[in-house]
C-alpha positions, 0 to 999 in steps of 0.5 A: 730131386732138390732138398727143401730148406726144411731138410737142408737146415734141420735143427739138432734132434735134441732140440726137437725132442726136448720141445715135445717132451712134455707136450699134452695130447689135447686141443688147446682151444677147447681146453682153454674154455672147458671151465666156462663153456655152456652145456646144452640138454640131450633130446629126450622125447619127440619134438616138433619144430619149424626149422631144424639144423643138424650140426653144432659147428660154425655152419650149423650155428650161423644157419640157426642164428640167421633162421631165428633172426629172420623168423623170431616167431618160428621154432628153430632147433639145433642138434649136435651129436657130441658138444658144440664146436668139438670137431673142426670148429673147435680145433682149427688154426683160427684163421678167419679168411676172406676167401670163400673159394679156398684162394683166388687161384682156385676160383680162377681155375674153376669159375673165371667169369666170377672171380671178381664177384667171388672176391668181393663177396668174400671181403663182404662176408668177412666184414659182416662177421666182424660187424656181428662180433662187434655189435653183439660183443662176442668174446672171440679174440677177433683180430683183423691182422691180415695175411702174410704169405712167405716164400721159403724157396728161390722158385717161390721167391720168383713167384713173388716177383711176378705178383702185381701189388694193389690195394689188396696185395703188398709185394714184399722183398726178403728184407721187408718180410723179415722186418715184419717177422724175422726168419732166415728162411723167408725170401720174400712174400706178399701181405694181404691187409684185408684177407684174414682175421685171427680168432679163438676157434672154440670161443667163436663156437661157444659164443655163437651158441650162447648168442643163438640160445639168447635169441631163442634157438633150442640147442641140444648136445649128445643128440646124434641124428641117425636117420632122416625121412620125408618127401617133397610134400610131407614133414621131415622126420629126424631120428635121434636115439631118444626122440624124433624131431619133426620139422618143415625144413632142415639144414644139414651141416655135418662137415666130414661126418656121413651125410644124411643124404646118401647121394653125397656119400662120396663127395667128401673125404676125411684128411687129417691135419696136425697142429702144435701150440707153444707155451707163451713166449717171453717178451725177449723171445717175441722180440727176437722174431718181431711179429708186431703186426700179429699177421696170420702167416702161411708159406707158399709150398703145396705142403704148406705150414700155417702159423699165428700168435694167440692172445697170450703170445703162443705160436700155433704151428700147423699144416704140412702133413695131410693124411688120408687113411684107407677107407676114409675112416675117422678114428680118434687114434689117428689124431695122435701121430708123433711122426707128423708132430716131430716133423712140424717141430723140426720145421718150426725150429728151422724157421725160427732157430732163435726160439730153440728151447721153446716148449710145445704145450699142446699137440692135436689133429683134426679132420678136414672135409675135402671135396674135389673142388677144394671148397664148399658145395651145396646140395638139397633134397625134398623139393629144397626143404632140406639144404646141405653144405660140406667140403670146406677143405680147411678154410671154413671159419669164414666160409661157413658164414657165407654158406649159412647165408646161401642155405637160408636164401635157398630155404626161403626160396629166394634167388639172390646173387649168392644162390645164382653163383656157378659155385653154388649151383654146380656140384663137384665130382664125387671121389671114387670108391675104394680102393681107387680113392686111396690110390688116387689121393695118395698118388696126388699127395706124392705128386705134390711133395715131388713138386715141392722138391722140384722147383714147384714143377707139376708132373703129368698127374697134377697137370691132368688133374688141373685140366680136368678141374681137379687140380690143387696147389695148396 
């Protein structure tokens, strides 16, 4: 097996250890808005609503806004188990991408007849988010910077040379990539000018909540829904510890957390993703790497890194490790994994040796709701009066907006271009129960790592998964 650039060009151990010596185990984004973030009341007593949304992340917030905007006369209630935006929506990398299918290759392998439509809808979706942010003056540090994909290995550079450039894809040589962002590891790449916007994740959640409240959505925090009851012809009842909410319709947007609809219990698994944030770069440090276009960046490996600049010129550096724990458990202690953060720090200084001496101010982790098709799926119950979405697999910042449009269309009983997509109508295969889930997931992770160490060549397991429509290449 071949070594990767991150193994052959490791920085000195001292550089890595010093960079992490004073790092705070906390989410930079949520800490950044802690003093200004609004708080919302706890459900205290029974409520009657027209529409109830469960989940105070992006999917739930967009859905509540769209429901209330379409029907201002209706009572729309949003219920959040902890605080608005505290989970994936407040701790992700802040890449708001156009793709609603976790990349075009994923769409090509699953819905080849709809690739063009899905791509167009993805761009329209990102354009709609940008318009909304601008029209309503949301302070979310929105920057439509585009996406830079970089090759770190010769076989990845070969992939680049096979790409065909067009209005949406600019093919770059090693020198052209380094003119944008200087690293000795970059051997080529592609730039997608319309594909990505950078945002401040926690500000986006907080500002969506503020806007929702301003138009009359009733938001409740620390109000975990413990049960859901109903049938096709009767009101829906949602239990919380301090009251029951009765509604005509419900949208369930709980991400990786257990579905209130038991039929979807095995359709997602939790995978932990790890992130580092540097201190703000000095002008000299920033000049040493260029990055004047402030593009969002990811490399082309199966186990890939993603990185971007913040508003105050910190570098967010995340990815690579994606850790599944036996039994699919979600625990706060899983977020503190120094093995992953040391690995990330080492890879950072391999990529940017000129930044030796930079410190990481924050380290954290979050749970990704992975589905077997690696993008969102849609479910329903009680004659369509309960709608459900999950499975964003780490690309939900933009795709949640599209999902909210689908949910509202379906709650309204509308047949639209969105609702008729195979992607929307088809359900992915569920994951198997334990111990098969752990065996399969970890064997797949091992195989992806092997491919990264073998010129990208996929073994029999990965080829079989590809043939079954369960393959994954990022």
